[in-house]
C-alpha positions in Angstrom: 290.4 -23.0 19.6 287.4 -24.8 21.0 285.1 -22.6 23.1 281.9 -23.1 25.0 279.2 -20.6 24.0 276.1 -19.1 25.7 273.7 -16.3 24.9 271.8 -14.9 27.8 269.7 -12.0 28.8 271.3 -9.7 31.4 269.0 -11.1 34.1 270.4 -14.6 33.6 274.1 -13.7 33.9 275.7 -15.0 37.0 277.7 -12.6 39.2 280.9 -14.4 37.9 279.9 -14.0 34.3 279.0 -10.3 34.7 282.3 -9.7 36.5 284.2 -11.5 33.7 282.3 -9.6 31.0 283.0 -6.2 32.6 286.7 -7.2 33.1 287.3 -8.2 29.5 285.4 -5.1 28.2 287.6 -2.9 30.4 290.8 -4.8 29.3 290.1 -4.4 25.6 288.2 -1.2 25.2 289.7 0.9 28.0 293.2 -0.4 28.7 294.3 -2.0 25.5 292.8 0.7 23.2 293.9 3.4 25.6 290.4 4.8 25.6 289.4 6.1 29.0 285.6 6.1 29.0 283.0 4.6 31.2 282.2 1.2 29.5 279.2 0.7 31.8 276.5 2.6 30.0 273.3 1.6 32.0 271.9 -0.2 29.0 273.3 -3.7 29.5 270.0 -4.9 31.0 268.4 -4.3 27.6 270.8 -6.5 25.7 271.4 -10.2 25.2 275.0 -11.2 26.0 277.1 -13.6 23.9 280.0 -15.2 25.9 282.7 -17.5 24.5 284.7 -19.3 27.1 288.0 -21.1 27.0 287.7 -23.2 30.2 286.3 -20.8 32.8 287.5 -17.6 31.2 285.5 -15.4 28.9 287.7 -14.8 25.8 285.0 -13.6 23.4 282.0 -11.3 23.9 279.3 -9.3 22.1 276.0 -7.9 23.1 272.8 -8.0 21.0 269.6 -6.0 20.8 266.9 -7.7 18.8 264.9 -4.5 18.3 267.1 -1.4 18.9 264.3 0.9 20.1 265.6 3.9 18.2 265.3 2.0 14.9 262.3 -0.3 14.7 263.1 -3.4 12.6 266.8 -3.1 13.2 268.8 -5.4 15.5 272.3 -4.3 16.8 275.5 -6.1 17.7 277.8 -4.2 19.9 280.9 -4.4 22.2 282.4 -7.1 20.0 285.7 -8.3 21.5 288.1 -11.2 21.5 290.9 -11.1 24.1 294.4 -10.9 22.9 295.3 -14.5 23.7 292.4 -15.8 21.5 293.0 -13.6 18.4 294.0 -15.0 15.1 292.2 -18.3 15.7 288.8 -17.7 14.0 287.1 -16.7 17.3 285.9 -13.3 16.1 284.2 -14.9 13.0 282.6 -17.6 15.1 281.4 -14.9 17.6 279.9 -12.8 14.9 278.3 -15.8 13.1 276.7 -17.0 16.4 275.5 -13.5 17.1 274.0 -13.1 13.6 272.4 -16.6 13.8 270.8 -15.8 17.1 269.3 -12.6 15.6 268.1 -14.5 12.4 266.5 -17.1 14.6 264.8 -14.8 17.1 264.1 -11.8 15.0 264.0 -13.0 11.4 264.1 -10.5 8.6 265.8 -7.8 10.6 268.6 -5.6 9.4 271.6 -5.9 11.7 273.5 -2.7 12.5 277.0 -2.4 14.0 279.5 0.4 14.7 282.7 -1.0 13.4 286.3 0.2 14.1 287.6 1.1 10.7 290.6 -1.2 10.8 288.1 -4.1 10.9 285.9 -3.1 7.9 287.2 -5.9 5.6 286.4 -8.4 8.3 282.8 -7.2 8.6 282.4 -6.9 4.9 283.4 -10.6 4.6 280.3 -11.3 6.8 278.1 -9.4 4.5 278.0 -6.0 6.2 278.0 -2.8 4.1 279.0 0.8 5.0 276.3 3.2 5.9 277.2 6.9 5.9 280.7 8.3 6.5 283.4 7.3 9.0 283.4 9.2 12.3 285.5 9.5 15.4 284.4 7.8 18.6 286.6 8.3 21.6 289.6 8.9 19.3 289.1 5.7 17.3 287.8 5.9 13.7 284.5 4.1 13.3 282.1 3.3 10.5 278.4 2.4 10.8 277.6 -0.8 8.9 274.5 -2.9 8.2 273.8 -6.4 7.1 270.5 -6.6 5.2 268.4 -9.7 4.6 
């Protein structure tokens, strides 16, 4: 699947892009995963946003923090998603690789932290991430903190 990609700070997202991002986050994290929580967490303005589009539709998304303020020297990747129609086509790997490359380019030498859903641990390990601590429950879904270290 060929996608067009962009990485932007929140202030550069168009209204259409923001709407599409919030829609796909709700589709995947709230509806599909049956997890009724407020996805809008008032921190989006602090993150860079990675959008993968098929035509005009966002089908892949992640958000990045180059220096997560609570952990100096650590970047974060969060809200990683691929819509159902784009799964199984290598899109998640490309999304993560583009996200990691952006961090390496703009914040070299930083550890990258993620909060991974446990069923995806092997995928993240294949990208070089390692478990940190013990698994935990987040909104009824098993998660594991992971880090990629330079």
